[in-house]
BASELUM-467287 format. One record per residue (C-alpha): x, y, z. Coordinates in steps of 0.001 Angstrom, whole numbers, padded with zeros to 6 digits. Each point is the difference from the previous one (the first is absolute). Layout:
{u->X&v->Y&w->Z};
...
//
This chain:
{u->112036&v->072255&w->094543};
{u->-003073&v->001789&w->001373};
{u->-001159&v->003605&w->-000270};
{u->-001175&v->002387&w->002704};
{u->-002234&v->003061&w->000113};
{u->-000442&v->002240&w->003028};
{u->-001900&v->003185&w->000790};
{u->000204&v->002317&w->003001};
{u->-002167&v->003131&w->-000092};
{u->-001341&v->002708&w->002282};
{u->-003516&v->-000391&w->-001413};
{u->-001714&v->-002592&w->-002131};
{u->000978&v->000089&w->-003653};
{u->-001418&v->-001840&w->-002996};
{u->002196&v->-003005&w->-000859};
{u->-001907&v->-002294&w->-002398};
{u->001850&v->001255&w->-003090};
{u->003392&v->-000423&w->001687};
{u->-001009&v->-003501&w->001063};
{u->-001018&v->-000864&w->-003564};
{u->003448&v->001042&w->-001224};
{u->001670&v->-002019&w->002736};
{u->-001985&v->-003194&w->-000514};
{u->000724&v->000005&w->-003746};
{u->003466&v->-001234&w->001020};
{u->-001535&v->-003303&w->001074};
{u->000905&v->-001372&w->-003439};
{u->003496&v->-000373&w->001439};
{u->-001098&v->-000656&w->003612};
{u->-002755&v->-002619&w->-000429};
{u->-000095&v->-001829&w->003343};
{u->-002358&v->002128&w->002069};
{u->-001229&v->003500&w->000730};
{u->-000979&v->001833&w->003156};
{u->-000985&v->003361&w->001460};
{u->-000142&v->001307&w->003570};
{u->-002021&v->003127&w->000783};
{u->001126&v->001584&w->003255};
{u->-002438&v->002839&w->000623};
{u->-001484&v->001263&w->003269};
{u->001845&v->-002442&w->002227};
{u->-001408&v->-003044&w->-001788};
{u->001566&v->-002545&w->-002365};
{u->-001810&v->-001456&w->-002998};
{u->001844&v->-002596&w->-002085};
{u->-001069&v->-001318&w->-003396};
{u->002100&v->-002620&w->-001786};
{u->-000083&v->-003022&w->-002277};
{u->002637&v->-002600&w->-000970};
{u->-000474&v->000637&w->-003695};
{u->001183&v->002384&w->-002697};
{u->-001471&v->003465&w->000550};
{u->-000902&v->000303&w->-003679};
{u->-002158&v->-003131&w->000229};
{u->-001936&v->000997&w->003129};
{u->-003647&v->000867&w->-000623};
{u->-000241&v->001335&w->003559};
{u->002954&v->002370&w->-000426};
{u->-001288&v->001243&w->-003364};
{u->-003356&v->000840&w->001573};
{u->001734&v->001635&w->002971};
{u->002171&v->002231&w->-002185};
{u->-002939&v->001032&w->-002171};
{u->-001344&v->001921&w->003001};
{u->001481&v->003108&w->001574};
{u->002404&v->-000833&w->002820};
{u->001116&v->002569&w->002572};
{u->002541&v->-000595&w->002760};
{u->002529&v->001868&w->002114};
{u->002346&v->-002949&w->000424};
{u->000248&v->-003367&w->-001657};
{u->002340&v->-002674&w->-001353};
{u->-000287&v->-002233&w->-003045};
{u->002040&v->-002981&w->-001134};
{u->000339&v->-002244&w->-003031};
{u->001894&v->-003212&w->000505};
{u->002461&v->-002048&w->-001949};
{u->000624&v->-002971&w->002256};
{u->003554&v->-000776&w->001083};
{u->-000780&v->-001782&w->003278};
{u->-003298&v->-001591&w->000892};
{u->-002756&v->-001438&w->-002182};
{u->-002592&v->002078&w->-001809};
{u->-002849&v->000053&w->002520};
{u->-001950&v->002397&w->002195};
{u->002270&v->-000300&w->003042};
{u->003047&v->000991&w->-002071};
{u->-001678&v->003011&w->-001591};
{u->000939&v->003468&w->001286};
{u->-000800&v->002114&w->001981};
{u->000628&v->-001725&w->003328};
{u->-001576&v->001170&w->003235};
{u->000824&v->-000588&w->003683};
{u->-001083&v->001542&w->003320};
{u->002448&v->000721&w->002814};
{u->-000486&v->-000253&w->003786};
{u->-000961&v->003658&w->000275};
{u->-002864&v->-000450&w->-002475};
{u->001831&v->001711&w->-002853};
{u->-000590&v->-001517&w->-003455};
{u->002985&v->-000383&w->-002355};
{u->-000206&v->-000486&w->-003768};
{u->002900&v->-000893&w->-002308};
{u->000749&v->-000464&w->-003691};
{u->003418&v->-001150&w->-001199};
{u->001876&v->-000107&w->-003280};
{u->003115&v->-002072&w->000512};
{u->001519&v->-003197&w->001270};
{u->001542&v->-001053&w->003291};
{u->003031&v->-002218&w->-000587};
{u->001501&v->-000057&w->003475};
{u->-001738&v->001175&w->003169};
{u->000147&v->-002587&w->002810};
{u->-002247&v->002135&w->002175};
{u->-002906&v->-000630&w->-002379};
{u->000283&v->-003799&w->-000012};
{u->-002237&v->-000695&w->003044};
{u->-002915&v->001729&w->-001696};
{u->-000324&v->-002691&w->-002659};
{u->-001826&v->-001987&w->002690};
{u->-002371&v->002848&w->000843};
{u->-000813&v->001527&w->-003347};
{u->-003155&v->-000780&w->-001949};
{u->001771&v->-000130&w->-003348};
{u->003516&v->-000702&w->-001201};
{u->001488&v->003377&w->-000934};
{u->003010&v->001763&w->001461};
{u->-002101&v->003174&w->-000165};
{u->-002488&v->-001256&w->002573};
{u->002893&v->-001044&w->002230};
{u->001378&v->003550&w->-000142};
{u->-003274&v->001383&w->001365};
{u->-000247&v->-002635&w->002737};
{u->003561&v->000761&w->001029};
{u->-000622&v->003754&w->000101};
{u->-003124&v->-000376&w->002129};
{u->001770&v->-002395&w->002374};
{u->002822&v->002496&w->000494};
{u->-002523&v->002774&w->000624};
{u->-001815&v->-002189&w->002534};
{u->003203&v->-000762&w->001899};
{u->000875&v->003670&w->000262};
{u->-003539&v->001004&w->000897};
{u->-000343&v->-002615&w->002763};
{u->003398&v->000877&w->001474};
{u->-000533&v->003767&w->-000089};
{u->-003737&v->000508&w->000349};
{u->000285&v->003629&w->001043};
{u->002983&v->001092&w->-002058};
{u->-000487&v->-001667&w->-003400};
{u->-001087&v->003143&w->-001799};
{u->-000220&v->000852&w->-003687};
{u->003667&v->000990&w->-000241};
{u->001111&v->-003343&w->001370};
{u->-002372&v->-001763&w->-002382};
{u->001470&v->001782&w->-003020};
{u->003539&v->-000740&w->001171};
{u->-000844&v->-003664&w->000538};
{u->-001397&v->-000406&w->-003519};
{u->003097&v->001744&w->-001335};
{u->002263&v->-002449&w->001851};
{u->-001982&v->-002975&w->-001317};
{u->000085&v->001192&w->-003606};
{u->003748&v->000619&w->000099};
{u->000553&v->-003451&w->001472};
{u->-002237&v->-001828&w->-002479};
{u->001380&v->001814&w->-003050};
{u->003476&v->-001462&w->000513};
{u->000279&v->-002462&w->-002895};
{u->-003707&v->000172&w->-000858};
{u->-002288&v->002061&w->-002211};
{u->-002295&v->001895&w->002348};
{u->-002240&v->002292&w->-002019};
{u->-002946&v->000412&w->002335};
{u->-002926&v->002210&w->000848};
{u->-001245&v->-000329&w->003557};
{u->-002846&v->001699&w->001854};
{u->-000485&v->-000044&w->003772};
{u->-003384&v->001715&w->000238};
{u->001647&v->003413&w->000199};
{u->003226&v->000130&w->-002022};
{u->000832&v->-001150&w->-003530};
{u->003493&v->-001546&w->-000321};
{u->001884&v->-000374&w->-003299};
{u->003367&v->-001648&w->-000660};
{u->001884&v->-001188&w->-003059};
{u->003536&v->-001283&w->-000443};
{u->000183&v->-000765&w->-003721};
{u->000819&v->002670&w->-002561};
{u->-002849&v->001012&w->-002307};
{u->-002633&v->-001992&w->001857};
{u->-002255&v->002638&w->001624};
{u->-001131&v->003494&w->-001020};
{u->-001865&v->002859&w->001654};
{u->-002327&v->002747&w->-001269};
{u->-000580&v->002768&w->002526};
{u->-002599&v->002744&w->000014};
{u->-000974&v->002577&w->002627};
{u->-002255&v->-002307&w->002007};
{u->000799&v->-003550&w->-001137};
{u->002762&v->-002330&w->-001127};
{u->-000204&v->-003036&w->-002315};
{u->002485&v->-002860&w->-000084};
{u->000321&v->-002550&w->-002765};
{u->002500&v->-002612&w->-001125};
{u->-000200&v->001631&w->-003433};
{u->-001147&v->003540&w->-000875};
{u->-003682&v->-000075&w->-000958};
{u->-000187&v->003320&w->-001869};
{u->002332&v->001968&w->-002242};
{u->001054&v->002723&w->002417};
{u->000842&v->000860&w->003575};
{u->001592&v->-003261&w->001154};
{u->003356&v->-000320&w->001731};
{u->001801&v->-003006&w->001397};
{u->-000508&v->-000646&w->003703};
{u->003148&v->000400&w->002074};
{u->001753&v->-003330&w->000316};
{u->001136&v->-001827&w->003152};
{u->-001932&v->002143&w->002457};
{u->-003355&v->-000499&w->001688};
{u->-002367&v->002901&w->-000724};
{u->-003136&v->000599&w->002047};
{u->-003030&v->002064&w->-001058};
{u->-003143&v->001299&w->001607};
{u->-002809&v->001743&w->-001888};
{u->002171&v->000331&w->-003108};
{u->002995&v->001567&w->001760};
{u->003303&v->-001594&w->000942};
{u->000447&v->000031&w->003778};
{u->002997&v->-002279&w->000515};
{u->003105&v->-001203&w->-001836};
{u->001832&v->-002996&w->001377};
{u->003604&v->-001118&w->000032};
{u->001855&v->000171&w->-003303};
{u->001445&v->-003475&w->-000565};
{u->002108&v->-001780&w->-002618};
{u->-002107&v->-003129&w->-000528};
{u->-000619&v->000478&w->-003714};
{u->-001583&v->-002985&w->-001713};
{u->001333&v->-000960&w->-003434};
{u->-001841&v->-002676&w->-001974};
{u->001975&v->-003233&w->-000297};
{u->-001533&v->-002579&w->-002348};
{u->002062&v->-002876&w->001397};
{u->-001039&v->000909&w->003536};
{u->-003647&v->-000071&w->-001081};
{u->000423&v->-003394&w->-001691};
{u->001489&v->-001475&w->003166};
{u->-002901&v->001364&w->002020};
{u->-002554&v->-001550&w->-002383};
{u->001765&v->-003359&w->000119};
{u->000118&v->000082&w->003782};
{u->-003667&v->000989&w->000241};
{u->-001116&v->-002735&w->-002427};
{u->002102&v->-002635&w->001744};
{u->001933&v->-000892&w->-003157};
//
């Protein structure tokens, strides 16, 4: 599958060495790389539909010092959607309130009827992009119905409800940013780890150093701000277990064979 990296910090920290460690895994995840820098209320996305280890741009980028207080990175192994720019993570979408949302996903959606309409709206062909479009649509509906009462607590609860719903029968390892809060969820054992320090937290599909990493709590949405956890969602039972036959059927269906 894919791999994820996420950072939430109180102040800017240097991340180029961590990114170098992360992108070395592109040997196994060769179908695209991307980064989203989420500092100072702005979003800057850099990505290419090629192996990270073969990108001259990324090599030059990582040879300089990079500081950030929040960011996401992704390396892709394609399961749905061709290898092209539109299918390369991260994905970005703006809601009706002007809030910008960014998402990276490691997983597969096997059965989620609510996502189907978005195949006609999305730019690419991934289930990951459909997840983001669905989330933003749900946020828009709530925002437009409750203009004066849709506060941050309701927003966190709504994302929690969506994640619980989508994780039923699907692998939903995601990192999501809404311009203010950094959301993390995983529902497969051994598929996401965390390294916490006093003023920042790192997340990675695999530990990137020899010490200080622990597995992220499973089957519960966790929300961070400035390196600190501020919300824990509903504990659910939608654990994903890899099923090779299920994956083969999905590939056959996708290819039309």
